[in-house]
N, CA and C of each residue as an Amber inpcrd file, in Angstrom:
protein
   690
 267.2670000 142.3960000  35.5640000 266.2920000 142.7230000  36.3950000
 266.7770000 143.9910000  37.2520000 265.9070000 144.7200000  37.8180000
 266.1110000 145.9430000  38.3650000 266.0250000 145.8340000  40.0420000
 265.1870000 144.8400000  40.4670000 264.9870000 144.8570000  41.9510000
 266.3400000 144.8590000  42.6980000 266.1760000 145.7190000  43.7650000
 267.3080000 145.7430000  44.6520000 267.4240000 144.5330000  45.5790000
 268.5610000 143.9690000  45.7390000 268.5780000 142.6770000  46.6230000
 268.3510000 143.1100000  48.0490000 267.5190000 142.3540000  48.6140000
 267.2070000 142.6200000  50.2990000 266.9410000 141.3680000  50.9340000
 266.9660000 141.3440000  52.1540000 266.4790000 140.2500000  53.1070000
 265.2730000 139.9100000  52.6370000 264.9470000 138.6080000  52.0170000
 263.7390000 138.1720000  51.5170000 262.8170000 137.6530000  52.6110000
 263.0990000 137.1310000  53.6700000 262.4170000 136.2360000  54.5380000
 261.1600000 136.9720000  55.1730000 261.3310000 138.2280000  55.5850000
 259.9570000 138.8070000  56.0520000 258.8390000 138.8320000  55.0480000
 259.3710000 139.0240000  53.7540000 258.1870000 139.2720000  52.6970000
 257.5650000 137.8230000  52.2440000 258.3220000 136.6710000  52.6520000
 257.9330000 135.4920000  52.1960000 256.7530000 134.7630000  53.1260000
 256.4020000 135.5530000  53.8920000 255.4070000 134.8130000  54.7870000
 255.8830000 133.8940000  55.7600000 254.9370000 132.9930000  56.4600000
 255.3140000 132.0630000  57.3530000 255.0170000 130.5190000  57.0150000
 254.7380000 130.3750000  55.6810000 254.5400000 129.0070000  55.1940000
 255.6500000 128.2890000  54.7290000 255.5250000 127.0100000  54.4350000
 256.8630000 126.2760000  54.0180000 257.0060000 126.5770000  52.5730000
 258.3810000 126.5880000  52.2580000 258.8590000 127.2050000  51.0090000
 259.6030000 126.2000000  50.2860000 259.5960000 126.1350000  48.9180000
 260.3930000 125.1400000  48.0840000 261.4540000 126.0500000  47.4750000
 262.5680000 125.4040000  47.4730000 263.7650000 126.1760000  46.9880000
 264.6380000 125.4090000  46.0890000 264.1940000 125.3680000  44.8280000
 265.0690000 124.4500000  43.7660000 266.5710000 124.9380000  43.8360000
 267.2430000 123.9210000  43.7630000 268.7900000 124.0590000  43.6370000
 269.1110000 124.2450000  42.3220000 269.6860000 125.3460000  41.7880000
 270.2260000 125.5850000  40.4880000 271.3900000 124.7600000  40.0960000
 272.1470000 124.0370000  41.0610000 273.2270000 123.2500000  40.7880000
 272.6830000 121.9950000  40.0280000 271.4830000 121.7330000  40.1130000
 270.8460000 120.5820000  39.2600000 270.2480000 121.0530000  38.0420000
 270.4380000 122.2160000  37.6140000 269.6750000 122.4440000  36.4620000
 270.5840000 122.2770000  35.2250000 269.9220000 122.1500000  33.9240000
 270.5970000 122.0000000  32.6090000 271.3210000 123.3760000  32.4760000
 272.6190000 123.6200000  32.4990000 273.3720000 124.9110000  32.2220000
 273.2250000 125.4390000  30.7580000 273.1160000 124.5360000  30.1400000
 272.9080000 124.9840000  28.5850000 271.4450000 125.5280000  28.2110000
 270.4870000 125.4840000  29.1780000 269.2040000 126.0110000  29.2060000
 268.7570000 126.5910000  30.2940000 269.8410000 127.2900000  31.0930000
 269.4510000 127.7170000  32.3970000 268.3700000 128.9350000  32.5780000
 268.3940000 129.7150000  31.4660000 267.3570000 130.7910000  31.4600000
 265.7860000 130.2450000  31.5060000 265.7020000 129.2930000  30.4210000
 264.5560000 128.5940000  30.1810000 264.0930000 127.7880000  31.5110000
 265.0580000 127.1630000  32.0750000 264.6280000 126.3260000  33.2260000
 264.5000000 127.2910000  34.4540000 265.1280000 128.5720000  34.6470000
 264.6430000 129.4090000  35.7520000 263.1820000 129.7670000  35.4950000
 262.7810000 130.1240000  34.2020000 261.4780000 130.5970000  33.8130000
 260.5380000 129.3950000  34.1640000 260.8850000 128.1380000  33.9000000
 260.0890000 126.9930000  34.1740000 259.7900000 126.6810000  35.5810000
 260.9610000 126.6650000  36.4130000 260.7160000 126.4190000  37.8090000
 260.0830000 127.5040000  38.5050000 260.2870000 128.6330000  38.1670000
 259.4540000 129.7930000  38.8160000 257.9740000 129.6240000  38.5030000
 257.8380000 129.2360000  37.1910000 256.3420000 129.2490000  36.8080000
 255.7100000 127.8730000  37.5300000 256.6020000 126.9240000  37.8280000
 256.1000000 125.6340000  38.5810000 255.7840000 126.0230000  40.0220000
 256.0440000 127.1850000  40.5310000 255.5840000 127.4200000  41.8420000
 257.0150000 127.5710000  42.8840000 258.1430000 127.7390000  42.4750000
 259.3210000 127.8360000  43.2640000 259.1640000 129.1600000  44.0510000
 259.2700000 129.0360000  45.3940000 259.3650000 130.3630000  46.1900000
 260.7300000 130.8380000  46.2450000 261.7020000 130.2240000  45.9390000
 263.1250000 130.8950000  46.3030000 264.0310000 130.0530000  45.1850000
 265.1130000 130.5720000  44.5850000 266.0430000 129.8320000  43.8800000
 267.3360000 129.6810000  44.7280000 267.8750000 128.5240000  44.9510000
 268.9340000 128.1950000  45.7380000 270.1430000 127.9830000  44.9930000
 271.1330000 128.7010000  45.3870000 272.4550000 128.6750000  44.6190000
 273.5840000 128.1370000  45.5180000 274.1420000 126.8620000  45.1070000
 275.2440000 126.2810000  45.8470000 276.5310000 126.6180000  45.3970000
 277.3520000 127.2580000  46.1000000 278.6970000 127.7430000  45.8650000
 279.7830000 126.9720000  46.3900000 280.7240000 126.3390000  45.5520000
 281.8420000 125.6070000  46.1870000 283.1110000 125.9780000  45.7040000
 284.2390000 126.1460000  46.5260000 285.4470000 126.7400000  46.0900000
 286.2260000 125.8050000  45.8830000 286.1940000 124.4660000  45.9120000
 287.2130000 123.4890000  45.5620000 287.9240000 123.1350000  46.7870000
 288.0450000 124.0670000  47.8460000 288.8180000 123.8170000  49.0960000
 288.0600000 123.3830000  50.2420000 287.0430000 124.1810000  50.6480000
 286.1710000 123.7390000  51.8680000 285.4160000 122.5570000  51.4810000
 285.0520000 122.4970000  50.2550000 284.4750000 121.1600000  49.8160000
 285.2310000 120.7070000  48.5370000 285.4090000 119.5140000  48.0810000
 286.2020000 119.0910000  47.0590000 285.7160000 119.6450000  45.6390000
 284.6040000 119.8780000  45.3600000 284.0380000 120.3650000  44.1010000
 284.1360000 121.8050000  43.9620000 284.1090000 122.3060000  42.8180000
 284.0380000 123.5860000  42.3550000 282.8350000 123.9360000  41.5270000
 282.2570000 125.1540000  42.0080000 280.9310000 125.2560000  41.2320000
 280.6450000 126.9190000  41.0180000 279.6440000 127.3970000  40.9010000
 279.1960000 128.9410000  40.4500000 279.9110000 129.8340000  41.4720000
 280.4610000 130.8700000  40.8090000 280.9660000 132.1090000  41.6370000
 279.9110000 133.3250000  41.3440000 280.5200000 134.4760000  41.8990000
 279.6100000 135.7930000  41.9240000 279.3070000 136.0680000  40.4980000
 280.1120000 135.7560000  39.3200000 279.5270000 136.0180000  38.0030000
 278.2880000 135.4250000  37.6950000 278.1590000 134.1500000  38.1780000
 276.9390000 133.3110000  37.8280000 275.7750000 133.8650000  38.6080000
 275.9060000 134.4070000  39.8110000 274.8400000 135.0070000  40.4650000
 274.4100000 136.2860000  39.9520000 275.4070000 137.0640000  39.1670000
 275.1970000 138.2740000  38.8290000 274.3700000 138.2920000  37.5420000
 274.6990000 137.1570000  36.7410000 274.0460000 136.8990000  35.4560000
 272.5120000 136.3930000  35.8320000 272.4080000 135.5290000  36.8060000
 271.0430000 135.2230000  37.1450000 270.2610000 136.3670000  37.6900000
 270.8130000 137.2470000  38.4070000 270.1460000 138.5100000  38.8680000
 269.4170000 139.2200000  37.8270000 270.3770000 139.4690000  36.7250000
 269.9860000 140.2320000  35.6500000 268.8290000 139.4570000  34.7340000
 268.7800000 138.1570000  35.1470000 267.6840000 137.5490000  34.2480000
 266.2390000 137.3930000  35.0900000 266.3720000 137.5030000  36.3540000
 265.2820000 137.2260000  37.2310000 265.1800000 138.0780000  38.3720000
 264.0430000 138.4340000  38.9770000 263.8150000 139.2350000  40.2060000
 263.6850000 138.1630000  41.3100000 263.5030000 136.8590000  41.0650000
 263.2490000 135.9980000  41.9590000 264.3380000 135.8720000  43.1270000
 263.8450000 135.5710000  44.2960000 264.7720000 135.5240000  45.4500000
 265.9720000 134.4470000  45.1250000 267.1740000 134.8600000  45.5540000
 268.4170000 134.0610000  45.4000000 268.8890000 133.8390000  46.6770000
 268.8560000 132.6350000  47.1190000 269.3450000 132.1180000  48.2740000
 270.7720000 131.3490000  48.1440000 271.6680000 132.1110000  48.5920000
 273.1040000 131.5520000  48.1990000 273.8560000 131.1060000  49.3320000
 274.1010000 129.6680000  49.0730000 274.9720000 128.9410000  50.2590000
 276.2290000 128.7850000  49.7250000 277.1420000 129.3900000  50.5030000
 278.6980000 129.6410000  50.2910000 279.3660000 128.4710000  50.9800000
 280.0370000 127.4230000  50.2980000 280.8440000 126.3980000  50.9540000
 282.2170000 126.7280000  50.4970000 282.7410000 127.7040000  51.3750000
 283.9380000 128.1590000  51.0080000 284.8540000 128.3840000  52.2400000
 286.3020000 128.5120000  52.0690000 287.2210000 128.6670000  53.1520000
 287.1200000 129.9880000  53.7600000 286.8910000 131.1590000  52.9220000
 286.7820000 132.4670000  53.3890000 285.5290000 133.2100000  53.1370000
 284.5840000 132.8830000  54.1720000 283.2380000 133.5020000  53.7360000
 283.2520000 135.0310000  53.8840000 284.1870000 135.6680000  54.6340000
 284.0710000 137.0340000  54.7990000 284.5200000 137.6840000  53.5070000
 285.3690000 137.0940000  52.5650000 285.8040000 137.6320000  51.3320000
 284.6170000 137.4050000  50.4610000 283.8370000 136.3090000  50.3920000
 282.9270000 135.9380000  49.6660000 281.5600000 136.7190000  49.6800000
 281.2300000 136.9810000  50.9370000 280.0840000 137.6510000  51.1450000
 279.9480000 138.9300000  50.6290000 280.9140000 139.8290000  50.5290000
 281.0100000 140.9850000  49.8550000 280.6090000 140.8430000  48.4910000
 281.2530000 139.9290000  48.0360000 281.1100000 139.8700000  46.3020000
 279.8930000 139.1590000  45.8400000 279.2790000 138.2640000  46.7420000
 278.0560000 137.8040000  46.4310000 276.9190000 138.7580000  46.8130000
 277.1170000 139.5630000  47.6240000 276.1620000 140.6460000  47.9240000
 276.1580000 141.6500000  46.7320000 277.4150000 141.9730000  46.3180000
 277.3540000 142.8540000  45.0180000 276.8510000 142.1930000  43.8680000
 276.7810000 141.0580000  43.7160000 276.3790000 140.2210000  42.5270000
 274.7710000 140.1320000  42.5460000 274.1960000 140.2730000  43.7970000
 272.6650000 140.4180000  43.7060000 272.1250000 139.1600000  44.6120000
 272.8340000 138.5680000  45.5910000 272.3340000 137.6150000  46.4930000
 271.2070000 138.3740000  47.3020000 270.3580000 137.4900000  47.7570000
 269.1970000 138.1580000  48.7280000 269.5870000 137.6130000  50.2030000
 269.9830000 136.3890000  50.2550000 270.3860000 135.6630000  51.4610000
 271.6840000 134.9560000  51.1400000 272.5330000 135.0990000  52.1620000
 273.6630000 134.4540000  52.1300000 273.9300000 133.4660000  53.3210000
 274.1030000 132.0620000  53.0470000 274.3990000 131.3590000  54.2140000
 275.7680000 130.8170000  54.1920000 276.4740000 130.9450000  55.3730000
 277.8640000 130.5300000  55.5020000 277.9850000 129.2280000  56.3380000
 279.1930000 128.6920000  56.4350000 279.4700000 127.6310000  57.2680000
 280.0060000 127.9700000  58.4520000 279.4540000 127.4120000  59.7660000
 279.9330000 127.7850000  61.0910000 281.5270000 127.1810000  61.1360000
 281.7470000 126.0200000  60.5470000 283.1550000 125.4720000  60.3140000
 284.4290000 126.3550000  59.6200000 283.7620000 127.4040000  58.8010000
 284.5890000 128.1090000  58.0390000 285.0890000 129.4560000  58.6760000
 284.6460000 129.6040000  59.8520000 285.0620000 131.0400000  60.5840000
 285.0880000 130.8450000  62.0740000 286.0100000 131.8250000  62.4760000
 285.9400000 131.9680000  64.1130000 285.5550000 133.1170000  64.4820000
 284.7710000 133.9060000  63.5150000 283.9870000 135.0140000  63.7870000
 282.6620000 135.0630000  63.1530000 281.7900000 133.9930000  63.5770000
 280.5880000 134.1080000  62.8800000 279.4830000 135.4050000  63.0750000
 279.6880000 135.8760000  64.3790000 278.8820000 136.9860000  64.6900000
 279.2980000 138.2910000  63.7570000 280.4120000 138.5240000  63.3910000
 280.8650000 139.5770000  62.5140000 280.3080000 139.4030000  61.1630000
 280.2990000 138.1870000  60.7730000 279.7890000 137.8960000  59.3360000
 278.3320000 138.1150000  59.4840000 277.4920000 137.7070000  60.4600000
 276.0820000 137.8860000  60.5950000 275.7750000 139.5450000  60.5850000
 276.7590000 140.2170000  61.3130000 276.4820000 141.5860000  61.5660000
 276.5900000 142.1690000  60.0890000 277.7450000 141.8760000  59.4180000
 277.9890000 142.4740000  58.1230000 276.8190000 142.0730000  56.9880000
 276.2150000 140.9450000  57.1660000 275.0980000 140.7500000  56.2490000
 273.9030000 141.5530000  56.6660000 273.7700000 141.8910000  57.7700000
 272.6690000 142.7090000  58.2510000 272.8830000 144.1810000  57.5920000
 274.1400000 144.5060000  57.7160000 274.3970000 145.8540000  57.2410000
 274.4430000 146.0570000  55.7110000 274.5000000 145.0300000  55.1810000
 274.2920000 144.9010000  53.6240000 272.8670000 144.9080000  53.3060000
 272.0980000 144.6060000  54.2070000 270.5570000 144.4950000  54.1260000
 270.0540000 143.0820000  53.6300000 271.0850000 142.1420000  53.7500000
 270.5560000 140.7760000  53.2490000 270.2910000 139.8170000  54.3440000
 269.6560000 138.6260000  53.8860000 269.2210000 137.8360000  54.8160000
 270.5650000 137.0480000  55.2080000 270.7760000 136.5460000  56.6090000
 271.9060000 136.0270000  57.0530000 271.4400000 134.5420000  57.5020000
 272.1260000 133.5750000  56.8320000 271.9370000 132.1180000  57.2140000
 273.1610000 131.5240000  57.7660000 273.1860000 130.5150000  58.7410000
 274.3330000 129.8090000  59.1320000 273.9900000 128.3310000  58.8670000
 275.0830000 127.6230000  58.6470000 274.8360000 126.0330000  58.2820000
 276.1730000 125.3600000  58.8420000 275.7460000 123.8960000  58.8510000
 276.8650000 123.0690000  59.4880000 276.7910000 121.8280000  58.6680000
 277.9860000 121.1430000  58.7230000 278.1370000 119.8250000  58.2150000
 277.4130000 118.9270000  58.8170000 276.9540000 117.7170000  58.2320000
 276.2440000 116.6900000  59.1850000 277.2540000 116.0770000  60.3260000
 278.4740000 116.2970000  60.4750000 279.2920000 115.8860000  61.5740000
 279.4890000 116.8780000  62.5970000 279.0010000 118.1280000  62.4760000
 279.1800000 119.1840000  63.3650000 278.0460000 119.2420000  64.2320000
 278.2130000 119.3030000  65.6480000 277.1040000 119.2540000  66.4400000
 276.3650000 120.5750000  66.5290000 275.0280000 120.4720000  66.5960000
 274.2130000 121.5190000  66.6270000 274.7370000 122.7540000  67.7170000
 275.3300000 122.3220000  68.7240000 275.7830000 123.2130000  69.7740000
 276.6940000 124.2610000  69.3010000 277.4400000 124.0040000  68.0750000
 278.3010000 124.9710000  67.6800000 277.6720000 126.0930000  67.1170000
 276.4780000 125.9770000  66.7980000 275.8750000 127.3420000  66.3750000
 275.2960000 128.3050000  67.4300000 275.4500000 127.7910000  68.7510000
 275.0320000 128.4870000  69.8620000 275.4400000 130.0270000  70.0060000
 276.7560000 130.4120000  69.5830000 276.9460000 131.8240000  69.6320000
 276.2150000 132.8380000  68.7070000 275.6240000 132.1550000  67.5970000
 274.8590000 133.2180000  66.6720000 273.6000000 132.6950000  66.4770000
 272.9950000 131.5720000  66.8770000 271.7650000 130.9700000  66.5170000
 270.5660000 132.0300000  66.7210000 270.6960000 132.9180000  67.6610000
 269.6090000 133.6890000  67.8750000 269.5480000 135.0390000  66.9780000
 270.7710000 135.2730000  66.3850000 271.0670000 136.2640000  65.3720000
 270.6240000 136.1460000  64.1060000 270.6540000 134.8380000  63.6540000
 270.3940000 134.7440000  62.1040000 268.8600000 134.5240000  61.6320000
 268.6700000 134.7340000  60.3830000 267.3790000 134.6900000  59.8010000
 267.1570000 133.2400000  59.5730000 268.0680000 132.5110000  59.2300000
 267.8560000 131.0090000  58.8720000 268.8950000 130.0670000  59.3500000
 268.5820000 128.8480000  59.6570000 269.6910000 127.8070000  59.8050000
 269.5330000 126.7570000  58.7500000 270.4330000 126.4520000  58.1700000
 270.2920000 125.4770000  57.1810000 271.1400000 124.1520000  57.7640000
 270.3480000 122.9730000  57.6710000 270.9740000 121.7760000  58.0860000
 271.0270000 120.8160000  56.9450000 272.3070000 120.6430000  56.7530000
 272.8070000 119.7460000  55.6090000 272.3200000 118.2340000  55.8290000
 271.5950000 117.5800000  54.9440000 271.2020000 116.2370000  55.2950000
 272.0100000 115.5000000  54.3280000 273.0610000 115.9300000  53.6640000
 273.9990000 115.1310000  53.0860000 275.5030000 115.8260000  53.2990000
 276.5080000 115.2110000  52.9790000 277.8220000 116.0210000  53.0950000
 277.8720000 116.8750000  51.9030000 278.2300000 118.1650000  52.4060000
 278.2470000 119.1410000  51.3280000 279.3020000 119.0940000  50.2350000
 278.8920000 119.4510000  49.0480000 279.8710000 119.3150000  48.0520000
 279.5210000 118.5410000  46.8750000 278.5840000 117.8750000  46.9000000
 278.1410000 116.9200000  45.7460000 276.4860000 116.9650000  45.6540000
 276.1350000 116.8940000  44.3370000 274.5310000 116.6890000  44.1780000
 274.2820000 115.3660000  44.1490000 273.0280000 115.0040000  44.3300000
 272.5540000 113.5190000  44.0820000 272.8700000 112.5180000  45.1660000
 273.1770000 112.9350000  46.3700000 273.4730000 112.1350000  47.4840000
 272.1640000 111.6360000  48.2470000 272.5290000 110.4300000  48.8200000
 271.2970000 110.0790000  49.6360000 271.0120000 110.7790000  50.9850000
 269.6680000 110.8590000  51.3860000 269.2710000 111.6130000  52.3510000
 269.8580000 110.9230000  53.6370000 270.4300000 111.6710000  54.5970000
 270.7980000 110.9550000  55.8300000 269.7180000 111.1010000  56.8550000
 269.0100000 110.0200000  57.2630000 268.0030000 110.1410000  58.0890000
 268.4920000 110.4530000  59.5300000 269.7020000 110.0490000  59.9140000
 270.2480000 110.4170000  61.1330000 270.5310000 112.0030000  61.6600000
 270.0650000 112.7600000  60.5170000 269.9260000 114.3010000  60.6590000
 268.7940000 114.7840000  61.2570000 267.7030000 113.8820000  61.2550000
 266.3910000 114.2370000  61.6710000 266.2370000 114.6660000  62.9810000
 267.0220000 114.1710000  64.1890000 267.0960000 114.7070000  65.4840000
 267.8940000 116.0170000  65.5820000 268.7440000 116.3290000  64.7310000
 269.4240000 117.4950000  64.5880000 268.4960000 118.4590000  64.1880000
 267.6280000 118.3380000  63.2210000 266.7710000 119.3440000  62.6080000
 265.5810000 119.6880000  63.9720000 265.2800000 118.6280000  64.4680000
 264.2400000 118.9140000  65.6860000 265.0160000 119.7750000  66.7120000
 266.2070000 119.3630000  67.1650000 266.9630000 120.0580000  68.3640000
 266.9810000 121.5770000  67.8530000 267.6090000 121.9250000  66.6680000
 267.5900000 123.2110000  66.1770000 266.4580000 123.8940000  66.0000000
 265.3860000 123.3660000  65.7730000 263.9140000 123.9680000  65.6370000
 263.6190000 124.5560000  67.0370000 263.8260000 123.6680000  67.9880000
 263.5910000 124.0510000  69.3300000 264.2920000 125.2490000  69.8520000
 265.4160000 125.6200000  69.3110000 266.1910000 126.7290000  69.6410000
 265.7990000 128.1260000  68.8240000 265.1430000 127.8290000  67.8840000
 264.6510000 129.0090000  66.9810000 263.4560000 129.6370000  67.3330000
 263.4660000 130.9540000  67.1150000 262.2560000 131.6470000  67.2550000
 261.1810000 131.4430000  66.0390000 259.8880000 131.9000000  66.0820000
 258.9770000 131.5980000  65.1010000 259.2030000 132.2220000  63.8860000
 259.9370000 133.3340000  63.9410000 260.1530000 134.0120000  62.6600000
 261.4260000 133.4280000  62.0060000 262.3290000 132.7510000  62.4850000
 263.4980000 132.2620000  62.0120000 263.2300000 130.9250000  61.2520000
 263.7390000 130.7350000  59.9920000 263.7480000 129.6790000  59.0390000
 264.3900000 128.6060000  59.4390000 264.1400000 127.4900000  59.1030000
 264.9240000 126.1530000  59.1780000 265.0540000 125.5300000  57.7800000
 265.9840000 125.5690000  57.3280000 266.0520000 125.0500000  55.8540000
 266.9560000 123.6250000  55.8590000 266.5590000 122.6680000  54.9110000
 267.1570000 121.5010000  54.6940000 267.5930000 121.3560000  53.3270000
 268.7560000 120.7150000  53.0760000 269.3130000 120.4560000  51.8270000
 270.1160000 119.1810000  51.8330000 269.6450000 118.3910000  50.8150000
 270.3670000 117.1770000  50.6610000 269.4440000 115.9790000  50.4200000
 269.2130000 115.3970000  49.2220000 268.2110000 114.2390000  49.0260000
 266.9640000 114.6470000  49.5020000 266.4250000 115.6970000  49.1900000
 265.1930000 116.1890000  49.5100000 264.1270000 115.7390000  48.3460000
 263.1200000 115.0440000  48.6600000 262.0810000 114.6830000  47.5940000
 260.7190000 114.7630000  48.6050000 259.5860000 114.3460000  48.1090000
 258.4220000 114.3490000  48.7620000 258.4480000 113.5340000  50.1270000
 259.2510000 112.3050000  50.0800000 259.2510000 111.4340000  51.2920000
 260.0710000 111.8950000  52.2890000 261.3450000 112.4300000  51.8610000
 262.3010000 112.9800000  52.8430000 261.9680000 114.3020000  53.3020000
 261.3050000 115.0450000  52.4630000 260.7660000 116.2910000  52.7980000
 259.6780000 116.3740000  53.9100000 258.7970000 115.4210000  53.6830000
 257.8080000 115.1360000  54.7350000 258.4680000 114.7980000  56.3230000
 259.4980000 113.9960000  56.0470000 260.3640000 113.7630000  57.4330000
 260.9310000 114.8140000  58.1050000 261.5200000 115.7280000  57.1110000
 261.9270000 116.9120000  57.7740000 261.0160000 117.9040000  58.2920000
 259.8080000 117.9960000  57.3830000 258.7380000 118.9250000  57.9570000
 258.2300000 118.5130000  59.3020000 258.1320000 117.1890000  59.4510000
 257.6940000 116.7040000  60.8720000 258.5760000 117.0610000  62.0190000
 259.9800000 117.4340000  61.6100000 260.9490000 117.8930000  62.7880000
 260.9050000 119.4850000  62.7740000 260.2780000 120.1800000  62.0150000
 260.1800000 121.5880000  62.0000000 260.9490000 122.3210000  60.9940000
 261.3730000 121.5540000  59.8080000 261.9080000 122.1600000  58.6650000
 260.7800000 123.0910000  57.8940000 261.1350000 124.2940000  57.3270000
 260.3170000 124.9360000  56.6210000 260.7340000 125.6080000  55.4470000
 261.9490000 125.3760000  54.9910000 262.3580000 125.5570000  53.5780000
 263.2060000 124.3340000  53.1650000 262.6980000 123.9240000  51.9720000
 263.2300000 122.5150000  51.3330000 263.9660000 122.9580000  50.0710000
 265.1830000 122.7350000  50.2190000 266.0050000 122.7240000  48.8300000
 266.0420000 121.4290000  48.0660000 265.6290000 121.2190000  46.7690000
 265.4500000 120.1370000  45.9990000 266.1040000 120.4120000  44.7970000
 267.0590000 119.5790000  44.3830000 267.6520000 119.7210000  42.9340000
 267.3250000 118.5510000  42.0560000 267.9760000 117.3560000  42.0240000
 267.5110000 116.3940000  41.1850000 266.0220000 116.1710000  40.9950000
 265.3590000 116.0930000  42.2420000 264.0630000 115.7880000  42.3370000
 263.1710000 116.6220000  41.4530000 263.5460000 117.8810000  41.0620000
 262.7680000 118.9620000  40.5070000 263.1340000 118.8790000  39.0330000
 264.6300000 119.2550000  38.9080000 265.1710000 119.5220000  37.5390000
 265.3020000 118.3970000  36.6910000 265.3570000 117.2760000  37.2120000
 265.4200000 115.9220000  36.5170000 264.0820000 115.3050000  36.1910000
 262.9870000 115.9410000  36.7850000 261.6950000 115.4740000  36.6680000
 261.2360000 115.7600000  35.1300000 260.1910000 114.9760000  34.6790000
 259.6070000 115.2490000  33.2880000 258.6850000 116.5200000  33.4790000
 258.3500000 116.8050000  34.5680000 257.1770000 117.8900000  34.7800000
 257.5500000 118.6830000  35.8910000 258.0580000 119.8300000  35.9030000
 258.6130000 120.5560000  37.0950000 257.3300000 120.9650000  37.8640000
 256.2960000 121.2000000  37.2690000 255.1280000 121.8580000  38.0900000
 254.5210000 120.6770000  38.9010000 254.6350000 119.4960000  38.3900000
 254.1400000 118.2730000  39.0990000 255.1800000 118.0410000  40.2610000
 256.5610000 118.0320000  39.9580000 257.5140000 117.8070000  41.0170000
 257.3350000 118.8890000  42.1950000 257.2260000 120.0210000  41.8310000
 257.2040000 121.1810000  42.8890000 255.9980000 120.8950000  43.5840000
 254.6810000 120.4880000  42.9900000 253.3920000 120.3850000  43.7450000
 253.3900000 119.2870000  44.6190000 254.1790000 118.2250000  44.1170000
 254.2890000 116.8540000  45.0650000 254.9960000 117.3030000  46.2890000
 256.1710000 118.0510000  46.1240000 256.9510000 118.1560000  47.2130000
 256.2090000 119.1890000  48.3140000 255.4440000 120.2140000  47.7200000
 254.8340000 121.1170000  48.4410000 253.5800000 120.3840000  49.2210000
 252.9580000 119.4610000  48.4770000 251.8740000 118.8040000  49.1680000
 252.4620000 117.8720000  50.2660000 253.5150000 117.2710000  50.1070000
 254.1600000 116.4810000  51.2390000 254.4050000 117.2360000  52.2760000
 255.1420000 118.2800000  52.3340000 255.7910000 119.0030000  53.5590000
 254.5590000 119.8060000  54.0230000 253.4580000 120.2210000  53.3750000
 252.3290000 120.9160000  54.0500000 251.3430000 120.0390000  54.7040000
 251.2290000 118.7310000  54.4830000 250.2860000 117.9280000  54.9590000
 250.7470000 117.2800000  56.3180000 251.1660000 117.9860000  57.2110000
 251.7940000 117.2880000  58.3930000 250.7620000 117.4390000  59.4240000
């Protein structure tokens, strides 16, 4: 595909968005599954990147994003769970990411990374582990396009939703401007998605609930209905 990567959030409007996680797809059929989930109504495609150091598991790299970008023009929302986000930001930008979200725990210069993402023309996201207090985002929370609240420990798919993250979601929402997005990731389904939406979340990353369903259109529709009917 030929679309030039760019900050996606201004063009996506102000509604609640569904972001299926490609970590949960069938990699033997990834092209077909991307087509299917986009046809089902996915607003964003979420890509979870793990380096085997910052989190124990290892997953997709820039080469994967580059191949997906060649296949689809859909928004690529890349969450990098890595020790050296400054190094990887450049490489995922070159590969075709539209938004890159990095961990506050992985850098002592978050403002520099946010600034660089802006220079690259990409969306800038910041995230934090469940055990990291929301106050650690304070130096850059007003500068990013999106905050991602992890509702499981990062590094593994298929974990159970942590309800004790709901107060953190609400606290962060109070610190954000209307145009800033608040994403949640981990154990998201219609029930947990509704709980998060009630606290102010507006981007919902779901993996197993969508890709392991018998009907992706129904799965995406149920999640969208649950998070919109607040």
